[in-house]
N, CA, C and O atoms as a CHARMM CRD file, in Angstrom:
* protein
*
  300
    1    1 MET  N    113.79300  94.08900  98.40500 PROA 1      0.00000
    2    1 MET  CA   113.70300  95.39400  97.75700 PROA 1      0.00000
    3    1 MET  C    112.48200  96.18600  98.24300 PROA 1      0.00000
    4    1 MET  O    112.53500  97.40900  98.37200 PROA 1      0.00000
    5    2 SER  N    111.38400  95.47100  98.51100 PROA 2      0.00000
    6    2 SER  CA   110.18200  96.17500  98.96300 PROA 2      0.00000
    7    2 SER  C    110.41700  96.86500 100.31100 PROA 2      0.00000
    8    2 SER  O    109.80800  97.89700 100.58900 PROA 2      0.00000
    9    3 GLN  N    111.29400  96.30200 101.14800 PROA 3      0.00000
   10    3 GLN  CA   111.59200  96.94500 102.43700 PROA 3      0.00000
   11    3 GLN  C    112.32200  98.26200 102.24200 PROA 3      0.00000
   12    3 GLN  O    112.07400  99.22500 102.96900 PROA 3      0.00000
   13    4 VAL  N    113.21400  98.31000 101.27200 PROA 4      0.00000
   14    4 VAL  CA   113.93700  99.55100 100.98600 PROA 4      0.00000
   15    4 VAL  C    112.96200 100.60100 100.46500 PROA 4      0.00000
   16    4 VAL  O    112.98600 101.75000 100.90800 PROA 4      0.00000
   17    5 ILE  N    112.10600 100.20900  99.52800 PROA 5      0.00000
   18    5 ILE  CA   111.12500 101.13900  98.96200 PROA 5      0.00000
   19    5 ILE  C    110.19100 101.64300 100.05100 PROA 5      0.00000
   20    5 ILE  O    109.93300 102.84200 100.15100 PROA 5      0.00000
   21    6 GLY  N    109.68300 100.72200 100.86800 PROA 6      0.00000
   22    6 GLY  CA   108.79900 101.10800 101.95700 PROA 6      0.00000
   23    6 GLY  C    109.46900 102.01700 102.96400 PROA 6      0.00000
   24    6 GLY  O    108.85100 102.95700 103.46300 PROA 6      0.00000
   25    7 SER  N    110.71500 101.74900 103.26500 PROA 7      0.00000
   26    7 SER  CA   111.46200 102.58400 104.21400 PROA 7      0.00000
   27    7 SER  C    111.64200 104.00000 103.68400 PROA 7      0.00000
   28    7 SER  O    111.57000 104.96600 104.44400 PROA 7      0.00000
   29    8 ILE  N    111.87300 104.12300 102.39500 PROA 8      0.00000
   30    8 ILE  CA   112.00600 105.45700 101.78900 PROA 8      0.00000
   31    8 ILE  C    110.68500 106.21700 101.89600 PROA 8      0.00000
   32    8 ILE  O    110.66600 107.39000 102.26900 PROA 8      0.00000
   33    9 GLY  N    109.58300 105.54300 101.56700 PROA 9      0.00000
   34    9 GLY  CA   108.27400 106.18700 101.65200 PROA 9      0.00000
   35    9 GLY  C    107.93500 106.63000 103.05900 PROA 9      0.00000
   36    9 GLY  O    107.48200 107.75400 103.27200 PROA 9      0.00000
   37   10 VAL  N    108.15300 105.75000 104.01800 PROA 10     0.00000
   38   10 VAL  CA   107.86500 106.08100 105.41500 PROA 10     0.00000
   39   10 VAL  C    108.78900 107.19500 105.90500 PROA 10     0.00000
   40   10 VAL  O    108.35400 108.05900 106.66600 PROA 10     0.00000
   41   11 ALA  N    110.04600 107.19200 105.48700 PROA 11     0.00000
   42   11 ALA  CA   110.97700 108.24900 105.88100 PROA 11     0.00000
   43   11 ALA  C    110.49100 109.60800 105.39400 PROA 11     0.00000
   44   11 ALA  O    110.56000 110.59300 106.13000 PROA 11     0.00000
   45   12 ILE  N    109.99900 109.66600 104.15900 PROA 12     0.00000
   46   12 ILE  CA   109.47500 110.93000 103.62100 PROA 12     0.00000
   47   12 ILE  C    108.28800 111.40300 104.45100 PROA 12     0.00000
   48   12 ILE  O    108.19500 112.58200 104.79100 PROA 12     0.00000
   49   13 LEU  N    107.38400 110.48500 104.77600 PROA 13     0.00000
   50   13 LEU  CA   106.22500 110.83700 105.60000 PROA 13     0.00000
   51   13 LEU  C    106.64500 111.32900 106.98200 PROA 13     0.00000
   52   13 LEU  O    106.09400 112.30500 107.49300 PROA 13     0.00000
   53   14 LEU  N    107.61300 110.65600 107.57800 PROA 14     0.00000
   54   14 LEU  CA   108.05900 111.04200 108.92300 PROA 14     0.00000
   55   14 LEU  C    108.80200 112.37400 108.92900 PROA 14     0.00000
   56   14 LEU  O    108.66800 113.15300 109.87200 PROA 14     0.00000
   57   15 VAL  N    109.56800 112.63600 107.90400 PROA 15     0.00000
   58   15 VAL  CA   110.25700 113.93100 107.81400 PROA 15     0.00000
   59   15 VAL  C    109.22500 115.05700 107.69800 PROA 15     0.00000
   60   15 VAL  O    109.35700 116.09600 108.34500 PROA 15     0.00000
   61   16 ALA  N    108.20400 114.84500 106.87500 PROA 16     0.00000
   62   16 ALA  CA   107.14500 115.85400 106.73900 PROA 16     0.00000
   63   16 ALA  C    106.44200 116.07200 108.08000 PROA 16     0.00000
   64   16 ALA  O    106.18500 117.20900 108.47500 PROA 16     0.00000
   65   17 PHE  N    106.13400 114.97900 108.77300 PROA 17     0.00000
   66   17 PHE  CA   105.47200 115.07300 110.07700 PROA 17     0.00000
   67   17 PHE  C    106.35300 115.81100 111.08300 PROA 17     0.00000
   68   17 PHE  O    105.88100 116.70000 111.79100 PROA 17     0.00000
   69   18 PHE  N    107.63100 115.44300 111.14400 PROA 18     0.00000
   70   18 PHE  CA   108.57500 116.08300 112.05900 PROA 18     0.00000
   71   18 PHE  C    108.68300 117.58500 111.76800 PROA 18     0.00000
   72   18 PHE  O    108.60900 118.41200 112.67700 PROA 18     0.00000
   73   19 MET  N    108.85700 117.91700 110.49500 PROA 19     0.00000
   74   19 MET  CA   108.99700 119.32700 110.12400 PROA 19     0.00000
   75   19 MET  C    107.74100 120.11800 110.45300 PROA 19     0.00000
   76   19 MET  O    107.82700 121.26400 110.89400 PROA 19     0.00000
   77   20 ASN  N    106.58000 119.51800 110.24200 PROA 20     0.00000
   78   20 ASN  CA   105.32600 120.18300 110.58400 PROA 20     0.00000
   79   20 ASN  C    105.18600 120.34000 112.09300 PROA 20     0.00000
   80   20 ASN  O    104.77500 121.39500 112.57600 PROA 20     0.00000
   81   21 SER  N    105.52200 119.30800 112.82300 PROA 21     0.00000
   82   21 SER  CA   105.38400 119.33600 114.28600 PROA 21     0.00000
   83   21 SER  C    106.26000 120.39100 114.93700 PROA 21     0.00000
   84   21 SER  O    105.90000 120.93500 115.98100 PROA 21     0.00000
   85   22 PHE  N    107.39900 120.68700 114.34000 PROA 22     0.00000
   86   22 PHE  CA   108.32200 121.65500 114.91800 PROA 22     0.00000
   87   22 PHE  C    108.31000 122.99400 114.18800 PROA 22     0.00000
   88   22 PHE  O    109.24700 123.78400 114.31000 PROA 22     0.00000
   89   23 GLY  N    107.24900 123.24400 113.42900 PROA 23     0.00000
   90   23 GLY  CA   107.04400 124.54000 112.81300 PROA 23     0.00000
   91   23 GLY  C    107.95300 124.85700 111.63900 PROA 23     0.00000
   92   23 GLY  O    108.06200 126.01500 111.23700 PROA 23     0.00000
   93   24 MET  N    108.59400 123.86400 111.09200 PROA 24     0.00000
   94   24 MET  CA   109.47800 124.09900 109.94300 PROA 24     0.00000
   95   24 MET  C    108.73500 124.01900 108.61700 PROA 24     0.00000
   96   24 MET  O    109.25600 124.42600 107.57900 PROA 24     0.00000
   97   25 LEU  N    107.52200 123.49500 108.65700 PROA 25     0.00000
   98   25 LEU  CA   106.73300 123.29900 107.43900 PROA 25     0.00000
   99   25 LEU  C    105.26300 123.37700 107.83100 PROA 25     0.00000
  100   25 LEU  O    104.80700 122.61400 108.68200 PROA 25     0.00000
  101   26 ALA  N    104.52900 124.28300 107.22200 PROA 26     0.00000
  102   26 ALA  CA   103.10500 124.43400 107.54000 PROA 26     0.00000
  103   26 ALA  C    102.30800 123.29200 106.92500 PROA 26     0.00000
  104   26 ALA  O    102.59800 122.85400 105.81100 PROA 26     0.00000
  105   27 SER  N    101.31000 122.81400 107.64800 PROA 27     0.00000
  106   27 SER  CA   100.53500 121.66000 107.17900 PROA 27     0.00000
  107   27 SER  C     99.77000 121.95100 105.89300 PROA 27     0.00000
  108   27 SER  O     99.48200 121.02800 105.13100 PROA 27     0.00000
  109   28 GLY  N     99.44000 123.19300 105.64000 PROA 28     0.00000
  110   28 GLY  CA    98.72400 123.53000 104.41500 PROA 28     0.00000
  111   28 GLY  C     99.63000 123.86100 103.25000 PROA 28     0.00000
  112   28 GLY  O     99.15100 124.16500 102.15700 PROA 28     0.00000
  113   29 SER  N    100.93500 123.80800 103.46800 PROA 29     0.00000
  114   29 SER  CA   101.85500 124.21800 102.41100 PROA 29     0.00000
  115   29 SER  C    101.94800 123.18600 101.29300 PROA 29     0.00000
  116   29 SER  O    101.70200 121.99700 101.49400 PROA 29     0.00000
  117   30 HSD  N    102.30200 123.66700 100.13500 PROA 30     0.00000
  118   30 HSD  CA   102.47600 122.79500  98.96800 PROA 30     0.00000
  119   30 HSD  C    103.58400 121.78000  99.22500 PROA 30     0.00000
  120   30 HSD  O    103.45900 120.61800  98.83700 PROA 30     0.00000
  121   31 ALA  N    104.65200 122.19900  99.86700 PROA 31     0.00000
  122   31 ALA  CA   105.77600 121.29400 100.14200 PROA 31     0.00000
  123   31 ALA  C    105.34300 120.15500 101.06400 PROA 31     0.00000
  124   31 ALA  O    105.70900 119.00200 100.83700 PROA 31     0.00000
  125   32 TYR  N    104.57400 120.47100 102.09300 PROA 32     0.00000
  126   32 TYR  CA   104.10100 119.44900 103.02900 PROA 32     0.00000
  127   32 TYR  C    103.19600 118.44200 102.33000 PROA 32     0.00000
  128   32 TYR  O    103.34800 117.23400 102.50900 PROA 32     0.00000
  129   33 GLN  N    102.26400 118.93800 101.54400 PROA 33     0.00000
  130   33 GLN  CA   101.34500 118.04600 100.84000 PROA 33     0.00000
  131   33 GLN  C    102.07300 117.21900  99.77700 PROA 33     0.00000
  132   33 GLN  O    101.72500 116.06200  99.54400 PROA 33     0.00000
  133   34 THR  N    103.07600 117.80900  99.14000 PROA 34     0.00000
  134   34 THR  CA   103.86900 117.06500  98.16200 PROA 34     0.00000
  135   34 THR  C    104.62100 115.92500  98.83600 PROA 34     0.00000
  136   34 THR  O    104.65200 114.80500  98.32500 PROA 34     0.00000
  137   35 MET  N    105.22500 116.21200  99.97900 PROA 35     0.00000
  138   35 MET  CA   105.93400 115.16000 100.70800 PROA 35     0.00000
  139   35 MET  C    104.97300 114.05900 101.14900 PROA 35     0.00000
  140   35 MET  O    105.31400 112.87800 101.08900 PROA 35     0.00000
  141   36 ASN  N    103.78500 114.43500 101.58700 PROA 36     0.00000
  142   36 ASN  CA   102.78200 113.44400 101.97100 PROA 36     0.00000
  143   36 ASN  C    102.36300 112.59800 100.77700 PROA 36     0.00000
  144   36 ASN  O    102.26100 111.37600 100.89000 PROA 36     0.00000
  145   37 ALA  N    102.12200 113.22900  99.64400 PROA 37     0.00000
  146   37 ALA  CA   101.69000 112.49400  98.45500 PROA 37     0.00000
  147   37 ALA  C    102.77100 111.53100  97.97400 PROA 37     0.00000
  148   37 ALA  O    102.48400 110.37300  97.66900 PROA 37     0.00000
  149   38 ILE  N    104.00200 112.00100  97.90700 PROA 38     0.00000
  150   38 ILE  CA   105.10400 111.15200  97.43400 PROA 38     0.00000
  151   38 ILE  C    105.37200 110.01700  98.42800 PROA 38     0.00000
  152   38 ILE  O    105.50400 108.85900  98.03300 PROA 38     0.00000
  153   39 GLY  N    105.45100 110.35300  99.70700 PROA 39     0.00000
  154   39 GLY  CA   105.70300 109.33300 100.72000 PROA 39     0.00000
  155   39 GLY  C    104.61500 108.27400 100.74400 PROA 39     0.00000
  156   39 GLY  O    104.90400 107.08200 100.84600 PROA 39     0.00000
  157   40 ALA  N    103.36900 108.70400 100.64900 PROA 40     0.00000
  158   40 ALA  CA   102.25800 107.75200 100.65500 PROA 40     0.00000
  159   40 ALA  C    102.25000 106.90300  99.38800 PROA 40     0.00000
  160   40 ALA  O    101.97500 105.70400  99.44800 PROA 40     0.00000
  161   41 ALA  N    102.54800 107.51300  98.24600 PROA 41     0.00000
  162   41 ALA  CA   102.57600 106.75400  96.98800 PROA 41     0.00000
  163   41 ALA  C    103.66400 105.68700  97.01800 PROA 41     0.00000
  164   41 ALA  O    103.43700 104.55300  96.59800 PROA 41     0.00000
  165   42 VAL  N    104.83800 106.04600  97.51000 PROA 42     0.00000
  166   42 VAL  CA   105.94200 105.08700  97.59700 PROA 42     0.00000
  167   42 VAL  C    105.60500 103.98100  98.58700 PROA 42     0.00000
  168   42 VAL  O    105.86200 102.80800  98.31800 PROA 42     0.00000
  169   43 SER  N    105.03400 104.34200  99.72600 PROA 43     0.00000
  170   43 SER  CA   104.63200 103.34800 100.71900 PROA 43     0.00000
  171   43 SER  C    103.51700 102.45000 100.18000 PROA 43     0.00000
  172   43 SER  O    103.49200 101.25200 100.46100 PROA 43     0.00000
  173   44 CYS  N    102.61500 103.01900  99.42100 PROA 44     0.00000
  174   44 CYS  CA   101.53700 102.25200  98.79700 PROA 44     0.00000
  175   44 CYS  C    102.11200 101.20900  97.84900 PROA 44     0.00000
  176   44 CYS  O    101.69400 100.05100  97.85700 PROA 44     0.00000
  177   45 TYR  N    103.06300 101.62200  97.04200 PROA 45     0.00000
  178   45 TYR  CA   103.70000 100.69800  96.10300 PROA 45     0.00000
  179   45 TYR  C    104.42100  99.56900  96.84600 PROA 45     0.00000
  180   45 TYR  O    104.33300  98.40700  96.45000 PROA 45     0.00000
  181   46 ALA  N    105.12100  99.90800  97.90400 PROA 46     0.00000
  182   46 ALA  CA   105.82200  98.89100  98.68400 PROA 46     0.00000
  183   46 ALA  C    104.83000  97.91300  99.31300 PROA 46     0.00000
  184   46 ALA  O    105.09000  96.71000  99.36000 PROA 46     0.00000
  185   47 SER  N    103.70500  98.42100  99.79300 PROA 47     0.00000
  186   47 SER  CA   102.67200  97.55200 100.36600 PROA 47     0.00000
  187   47 SER  C    102.07500  96.64700  99.29900 PROA 47     0.00000
  188   47 SER  O    101.76900  95.48400  99.56300 PROA 47     0.00000
  189   48 TYR  N    101.91100  97.17400  98.10800 PROA 48     0.00000
  190   48 TYR  CA   101.43000  96.37100  96.98500 PROA 48     0.00000
  191   48 TYR  C    102.41400  95.24000  96.67000 PROA 48     0.00000
  192   48 TYR  O    102.01300  94.10400  96.41600 PROA 48     0.00000
  193   49 LEU  N    103.69500  95.56800  96.69200 PROA 49     0.00000
  194   49 LEU  CA   104.71200  94.56000  96.38100 PROA 49     0.00000
  195   49 LEU  C    104.68600  93.37500  97.34100 PROA 49     0.00000
  196   49 LEU  O    104.97000  92.24400  96.94700 PROA 49     0.00000
  197   50 ILE  N    104.34800  93.63800  98.59500 PROA 50     0.00000
  198   50 ILE  CA   104.29800  92.53800  99.56200 PROA 50     0.00000
  199   50 ILE  C    102.89100  91.96600  99.71400 PROA 50     0.00000
  200   50 ILE  O    102.67400  91.03700 100.49200 PROA 50     0.00000
  201   51 GLY  N    101.93700  92.52400  98.96900 PROA 51     0.00000
  202   51 GLY  CA   100.58200  91.99700  98.98000 PROA 51     0.00000
  203   51 GLY  C     99.80000  92.28500 100.24200 PROA 51     0.00000
  204   51 GLY  O     98.95200  91.48500 100.63800 PROA 51     0.00000
  205   52 PHE  N    100.06900  93.41800 100.88600 PROA 52     0.00000
  206   52 PHE  CA    99.37000  93.76600 102.12100 PROA 52     0.00000
  207   52 PHE  C     98.29400  94.81000 101.82000 PROA 52     0.00000
  208   52 PHE  O     98.52800  96.01500 101.92100 PROA 52     0.00000
  209   53 ALA  N     97.11200  94.31800 101.45000 PROA 53     0.00000
  210   53 ALA  CA    96.02000  95.16300 100.97500 PROA 53     0.00000
  211   53 ALA  C     95.59100  96.27200 101.94500 PROA 53     0.00000
  212   53 ALA  O     95.32000  97.38000 101.48200 PROA 53     0.00000
  213   54 PRO  N     95.51400  96.03900 103.26600 PROA 54     0.00000
  214   54 PRO  CA    95.07100  97.12700 104.14100 PROA 54     0.00000
  215   54 PRO  C     95.94900  98.37600 104.02700 PROA 54     0.00000
  216   54 PRO  O     95.43600  99.49500 104.05900 PROA 54     0.00000
  217   55 PHE  N     97.24800  98.19800 103.89500 PROA 55     0.00000
  218   55 PHE  CA    98.12400  99.35800 103.76700 PROA 55     0.00000
  219   55 PHE  C     98.12700  99.93400 102.36200 PROA 55     0.00000
  220   55 PHE  O     98.39600 101.12200 102.18100 PROA 55     0.00000
  221   56 VAL  N     97.83600  99.11800 101.37800 PROA 56     0.00000
  222   56 VAL  CA    97.67100  99.65700 100.02300 PROA 56     0.00000
  223   56 VAL  C     96.51600 100.64700 100.03400 PROA 56     0.00000
  224   56 VAL  O     96.62800 101.75100  99.50000 PROA 56     0.00000
  225   57 VAL  N     95.40100 100.24500 100.64700 PROA 57     0.00000
  226   57 VAL  CA    94.22900 101.11900 100.72600 PROA 57     0.00000
  227   57 VAL  C     94.54300 102.36700 101.55400 PROA 57     0.00000
  228   57 VAL  O     94.24200 103.48200 101.13000 PROA 57     0.00000
  229   58 LEU  N     95.14200 102.18700 102.72600 PROA 58     0.00000
  230   58 LEU  CA    95.48300 103.31700 103.59100 PROA 58     0.00000
  231   58 LEU  C     96.36100 104.32700 102.87400 PROA 58     0.00000
  232   58 LEU  O     96.05900 105.52000 102.86200 PROA 58     0.00000
  233   59 GLU  N     97.43300 103.85900 102.28300 PROA 59     0.00000
  234   59 GLU  CA    98.37900 104.77000 101.63800 PROA 59     0.00000
  235   59 GLU  C     97.80800 105.39200 100.36700 PROA 59     0.00000
  236   59 GLU  O     98.12900 106.53500 100.04000 PROA 59     0.00000
  237   60 ALA  N     96.96500 104.65000  99.64800 PROA 60     0.00000
  238   60 ALA  CA    96.32500 105.22100  98.45800 PROA 60     0.00000
  239   60 ALA  C     95.39600 106.36700  98.84200 PROA 60     0.00000
  240   60 ALA  O     95.35900 107.39800  98.17100 PROA 60     0.00000
  241   61 ILE  N     94.64400 106.17900  99.93100 PROA 61     0.00000
  242   61 ILE  CA    93.75000 107.24700 100.39800 PROA 61     0.00000
  243   61 ILE  C     94.55600 108.43000 100.91800 PROA 61     0.00000
  244   61 ILE  O     94.18800 109.58100 100.68200 PROA 61     0.00000
  245   62 TRP  N     95.64400 108.16100 101.62000 PROA 62     0.00000
  246   62 TRP  CA    96.51800 109.22500 102.13100 PROA 62     0.00000
  247   62 TRP  C     97.07500 110.04300 100.96100 PROA 62     0.00000
  248   62 TRP  O     97.08000 111.27400 100.99800 PROA 62     0.00000
  249   63 CYS  N     97.53900 109.35100  99.93800 PROA 63     0.00000
  250   63 CYS  CA    98.08000 110.02000  98.75200 PROA 63     0.00000
  251   63 CYS  C     96.99900 110.85600  98.07100 PROA 63     0.00000
  252   63 CYS  O     97.23700 112.00900  97.71000 PROA 63     0.00000
  253   64 ALA  N     95.81700 110.27800  97.89700 PROA 64     0.00000
  254   64 ALA  CA    94.71500 110.99700  97.24900 PROA 64     0.00000
  255   64 ALA  C     94.31500 112.23900  98.04900 PROA 64     0.00000
  256   64 ALA  O     94.03200 113.28600  97.46800 PROA 64     0.00000
  257   65 ALA  N     94.29200 112.12600  99.36400 PROA 65     0.00000
  258   65 ALA  CA    93.94000 113.27300 100.20500 PROA 65     0.00000
  259   65 ALA  C     94.97600 114.38900 100.07200 PROA 65     0.00000
  260   65 ALA  O     94.61700 115.56500 100.01700 PROA 65     0.00000
  261   66 ALA  N     96.24700 114.02800 100.02000 PROA 66     0.00000
  262   66 ALA  CA    97.30200 115.03600  99.86400 PROA 66     0.00000
  263   66 ALA  C     97.19500 115.71900  98.50500 PROA 66     0.00000
  264   66 ALA  O     97.35300 116.93600  98.40700 PROA 66     0.00000
  265   67 ILE  N     96.92700 114.94700  97.46400 PROA 67     0.00000
  266   67 ILE  CA    96.77500 115.52800  96.12000 PROA 67     0.00000
  267   67 ILE  C     95.55100 116.43300  96.08000 PROA 67     0.00000
  268   67 ILE  O     95.60600 117.51800  95.50200 PROA 67     0.00000
  269   68 ALA  N     94.44700 116.00400  96.68700 PROA 68     0.00000
  270   68 ALA  CA    93.23700 116.82700  96.72800 PROA 68     0.00000
  271   68 ALA  C     93.51200 118.14300  97.46400 PROA 68     0.00000
  272   68 ALA  O     93.03100 119.19800  97.05000 PROA 68     0.00000
  273   69 ALA  N     94.27900 118.08000  98.54700 PROA 69     0.00000
  274   69 ALA  CA    94.60800 119.30100  99.29400 PROA 69     0.00000
  275   69 ALA  C     95.45000 120.24700  98.45000 PROA 69     0.00000
  276   69 ALA  O     95.27300 121.46400  98.49500 PROA 69     0.00000
  277   70 MET  N     96.37800 119.66400  97.67200 PROA 70     0.00000
  278   70 MET  CA    97.19200 120.51600  96.78400 PROA 70     0.00000
  279   70 MET  C     96.33200 121.17600  95.71800 PROA 70     0.00000
  280   70 MET  O     96.48900 122.36400  95.44000 PROA 70     0.00000
  281   71 LEU  N     95.42800 120.41700  95.12400 PROA 71     0.00000
  282   71 LEU  CA    94.56600 120.96100  94.07300 PROA 71     0.00000
  283   71 LEU  C     93.60400 121.99800  94.63300 PROA 71     0.00000
  284   71 LEU  O     93.31600 123.00000  93.97900 PROA 71     0.00000
  285   72 ARG  N     93.11300 121.76300  95.82600 PROA 72     0.00000
  286   72 ARG  CA    92.20100 122.71800  96.46900 PROA 72     0.00000
  287   72 ARG  C     92.92600 124.03400  96.73600 PROA 72     0.00000
  288   72 ARG  O     92.33400 125.10700  96.61600 PROA 72     0.00000
  289   73 GLY  N     94.19200 123.95300  97.09400 PROA 73     0.00000
  290   73 GLY  CA    94.97600 125.14900  97.37900 PROA 73     0.00000
  291   73 GLY  C     95.25500 126.00100  96.15600 PROA 73     0.00000
  292   73 GLY  O     95.54500 127.19000  96.28100 PROA 73     0.00000
  293   74 ARG  N     95.17100 125.40800  94.98000 PROA 74     0.00000
  294   74 ARG  CA    95.43200 126.14500  93.72800 PROA 74     0.00000
  295   74 ARG  C     94.24500 126.95100  93.26000 PROA 74     0.00000
  296   74 ARG  O     94.39200 127.83100  92.41200 PROA 74     0.00000
  297   75 GLN  N     93.05600 126.66700  93.80200 PROA 75     0.00000
  298   75 GLN  CA    91.85000 127.35400  93.33600 PROA 75     0.00000
  299   75 GLN  C     91.70200 128.69600  93.95600 PROA 75     0.00000
  300   75 GLN  O     90.73800 129.40600  93.66900 PROA 75     0.00000
């Protein structure tokens, strides 16, 4: 089950990256940051499920950075 969860999280991150790379989604947009936050949170959870701490830390920081960018954009 953790592979399915992780695959969903990574897919969300890759779709956001692809859309940004091809000009379909601006990197500063709320939608881009939301996709990054959700994808990273899901990937973080999947990494937690398999007990792989380095990726738990990586994805938690990625999620926090995306949330911080969203909050900064609201000010």
